[in-house]
C-alpha positions in Angstrom: 87.0 107.3 136.7 87.1 103.8 135.2 90.1 102.3 133.4 88.4 102.6 130.0 87.8 106.4 130.3 90.1 108.3 128.0 91.9 105.1 127.0 92.7 104.9 123.3 92.9 101.5 121.6 95.2 101.3 118.6 94.6 98.3 116.3 97.5 97.2 114.1 97.0 94.2 111.9 100.3 93.0 110.3 101.7 90.4 108.1 105.4 89.9 107.0 106.3 93.6 107.4 109.3 93.3 109.7 111.2 95.7 107.5 108.7 98.6 108.2 107.0 97.5 111.4 109.7 99.0 113.7 109.3 102.5 112.3 105.5 102.3 112.6 105.4 101.0 116.2 108.1 103.4 117.3 106.1 106.4 116.0 103.0 105.1 117.9 104.8 104.5 121.1 106.2 108.0 120.8 102.8 109.6 120.9 102.5 112.6 123.4 99.2 111.1 124.5 100.3 108.2 126.6 97.0 106.5 127.8 96.6 103.9 125.0 96.9 100.2 124.3 98.5 99.0 121.1 96.8 95.8 119.9 99.0 94.0 117.3 97.6 91.1 115.5 100.2 89.1 113.6 98.6 87.2 110.7 101.0 84.2 111.1 104.0 86.0 109.6 107.0 84.0 108.5 109.6 86.7 108.9 110.9 88.4 112.1 107.5 90.0 112.9 106.9 87.8 115.9 110.3 88.4 117.5 110.0 92.2 117.0 106.5 92.3 118.6 107.5 90.1 121.5 110.4 92.4 122.2 108.1 95.4 122.2 105.6 93.7 124.5 108.3 93.0 127.0 109.5 96.6 127.0 106.1 98.3 127.1 103.1 97.0 128.9 100.8 99.0 126.5 101.7 96.6 123.7 99.3 93.6 123.4 100.5 91.1 120.9 98.4 88.4 119.4 99.6 85.9 116.8 97.1 84.1 114.6 97.7 80.3 114.1 97.2 80.7 110.4 96.7 83.5 107.9 93.1 84.6 108.3 93.2 87.3 105.7 93.6 91.1 105.9 89.9 91.8 106.5 89.4 89.2 109.3 92.6 90.4 110.9 91.4 94.0 110.9 88.1 92.8 112.4 90.1 90.9 115.1 91.8 94.0 116.4 88.5 95.8 116.7 87.1 92.9 118.8 90.0 93.3 121.3 89.5 97.1 121.8 88.8 98.2 125.3 89.3 101.9 125.0 86.9 104.8 124.8 88.5 105.7 121.5 89.9 103.6 118.7 92.2 104.0 115.7 93.5 101.7 113.0 97.2 101.7 112.3 99.1 100.3 109.3 102.4 98.5 109.6 104.2 100.7 107.0 103.0 104.1 108.0 104.2 106.9 110.3 102.3 109.2 112.7 103.3 112.6 114.1 103.8 112.5 117.9 100.6 114.7 118.3 98.4 112.6 116.1 96.4 111.0 118.9 96.4 114.0 121.1 95.1 116.5 118.5 92.4 114.1 117.2 91.2 113.3 120.6 91.0 117.0 121.4 89.0 117.5 118.2 86.5 114.9 119.3 86.2 116.4 122.8 85.5 119.8 121.3 83.0 118.5 118.8 80.7 116.1 120.6 78.5 115.6 117.5 81.4 114.1 115.6 82.2 110.4 115.8 85.4 110.3 113.8 88.3 112.8 113.5 91.1 112.7 111.0 94.1 114.9 110.2 95.5 116.1 106.8 98.0 113.6 105.5 101.0 113.1 103.2 101.3 110.1 100.9 104.8 108.9 100.1 106.2 106.2 97.9 108.2 103.3 99.4 111.4 105.0 98.4 110.4 108.1 100.5 109.5 110.3 97.5 106.4 112.4 97.8 103.3 111.1 96.1 100.8 113.8 97.2 99.2 115.6 100.1 95.6 115.6 101.2 94.7 118.7 103.2 91.4 119.1 105.0 91.3 122.9 105.3 89.6 125.9 103.7 86.9 124.7 101.3 88.0 121.1 102.0 87.4 121.4 105.8 85.4 118.2 106.2 84.1 119.4 109.6 81.9 121.8 107.7 80.6 119.3 105.1 77.0 118.2 105.0 76.4 114.5 105.3 75.5 114.4 101.6 78.9 116.0 100.6 80.8 113.7 103.0 79.2 110.7 101.4 79.9 111.9 97.9 83.5 112.6 98.6 84.1 109.1 99.8 83.2 108.2 96.2 84.6 111.1 94.2 87.6 112.0 96.4 87.5 115.8 96.3 88.9 115.7 98.9 89.1 111.9 99.6 87.2 111.3 102.8 87.7 107.5 102.8 90.9 108.2 104.6 88.9 108.8 107.7 88.9 105.0 108.1 92.3 105.6 109.6 91.2 108.4 111.9 90.3 108.3 115.6 86.8 107.0 116.5 84.6 107.1 119.5 84.7 103.3 120.1 80.9 103.2 120.6 80.6 104.6 117.0 83.1 102.1 115.6 81.5 99.1 117.3 78.2 100.2 115.7 79.8 100.4 112.3 81.0 96.9 112.8 77.5 95.6 113.3 78.7 93.1 110.8 82.3 92.4 109.9 84.0 94.3 107.1 82.6 93.2 103.8 84.9 90.8 101.8 84.7 92.9 98.6 86.9 95.5 96.9 87.3 98.6 99.0 85.8 97.5 102.3 87.1 100.7 104.0 85.0 102.8 101.6 81.9 100.8 102.2 82.2 101.4 106.0 82.8 105.1 105.3 79.7 105.3 103.1 77.7 104.2 106.1 79.7 106.3 108.6 79.1 109.5 106.6 75.3 109.0 106.9 75.5 108.0 110.6 77.9 110.4 112.2 79.7 113.6 111.5 83.3 113.8 110.5 85.7 116.2 112.1 89.0 117.2 110.4 92.3 118.6 111.7 94.3 120.7 109.2 97.7 119.7 110.4 99.5 116.9 108.5 99.9 114.3 111.2 99.8 111.0 109.2 102.3 109.8 106.6 100.8 107.0 104.5 103.0 104.7 102.4 101.8 104.2 98.9 103.3 101.1 97.2 104.5 101.0 93.6 103.2 97.4 93.5 99.5 97.1 92.5 97.3 95.8 95.2 96.3 92.8 93.2 100.0 91.7 93.3 100.9 93.0 96.7 98.3 91.1 98.7 97.9 87.4 99.0 95.2 84.8 99.7 91.5 85.7 99.8 92.2 89.5 99.6 94.2 89.0 96.3 91.2 87.1 94.9 89.0 90.1 95.6 91.1 92.4 93.5 91.4 89.9 90.6 87.7 89.1 90.5 86.2 90.0 87.1 83.2 91.8 88.8 85.1 93.3 91.7 83.7 96.8 91.3 80.2 95.7 90.5 80.2 93.6 93.7 81.5 96.7 95.6 78.5 98.8 94.5 76.0 96.0 95.1 77.4 95.3 98.6 77.5 99.0 99.4 73.9 99.7 98.5 72.8 96.5 100.3 74.7 97.4 103.5 73.2 100.9 103.5 69.7 99.5 103.3 70.3 96.9 106.1 72.3 99.2 108.4 70.8 99.6 111.9 72.7 102.9 112.1 71.0 104.8 109.3 67.6 106.5 109.8 64.6 105.7 107.7 64.8 109.2 106.3 68.3 108.6 105.0 67.3 105.1 103.7 64.6 106.7 101.6 67.3 108.6 99.8 69.4 105.6 98.9 67.8 104.7 95.6 67.1 108.2 94.3 70.4 109.7 95.5 73.0 107.4 96.9 72.8 104.5 94.4 73.1 106.8 91.4 76.1 108.5 92.9 77.8 105.2 93.5 77.1 103.9 90.0 78.3 107.2 88.5 81.4 107.1 90.6 82.3 103.6 89.4 80.9 104.1 85.8 84.1 103.3 83.9 84.8 100.2 86.0 81.3 99.0 85.8 81.2 99.5 82.0 84.5 97.6 81.7 83.2 94.7 83.8 79.6 94.4 82.7 79.7 95.6 79.1 83.3 95.1 77.9 82.5 95.5 74.2 80.9 98.9 74.9 83.9 99.8 77.0 86.3 99.0 74.1 84.3 101.3 71.8 84.3 104.0 74.4 88.0 103.9 74.7 88.5 104.0 71.0 86.3 107.1 70.7 88.3 108.8 73.4 
């Protein structure tokens, strides 16, 4: 058995989150599944992030720390950790979240039992920065994503009933992930959703009902919370229109989607995307119509 077999690569891009990084890394290193590498890419942080990561790397050989010479942006930093992955499986990790000790183990078991699935994800809890509960997303009963058709999985990335875009933070077969990164994450609003649109038409999703991931939801709007190029994406006057155009374009160009699925993009997928973003598109493209619409409501 080679070294890559059953190895899980965890990619954690980070920037100036020393205050929350310790909790995140501790919960990852406490996983009951031990055969993993933790790839941390520090986006030239100016706080204590470097010191914290170097300390972890000294204590645990599974921690692989990289520091960028300058801030390359959130999307490029996420692409970087993918490029360093050597495991048979891969998962993204956020520097302000928390994972149950069995997160990796149960998701890997789910993939092993469902060979047709390329991505597995657990139910999750979203909490505010002060620890108060925001909401829970449960993938069980009628919301068991494992039983969804590809069409419904695609639609729920858009309409969020339940929100399947959270599968971006699930456990992948690395061969599937690498194929999804046939080009880098798009530098537009919601790049995670765009990748999940493609994933839903390329591979099956497998869900685990247990709440094994706690996601931190910030009170600060994304347009103010992020800096640099990623902030510019949020403040762009046509951010949502660019998202829809890029999504449709990527689906057409994808080497992972069959010709049969591509034939459905214009009659089925494009209208669903436009409908899902209708209010945002109306506001961006026809602001005067949007004002009238709001007044009528």
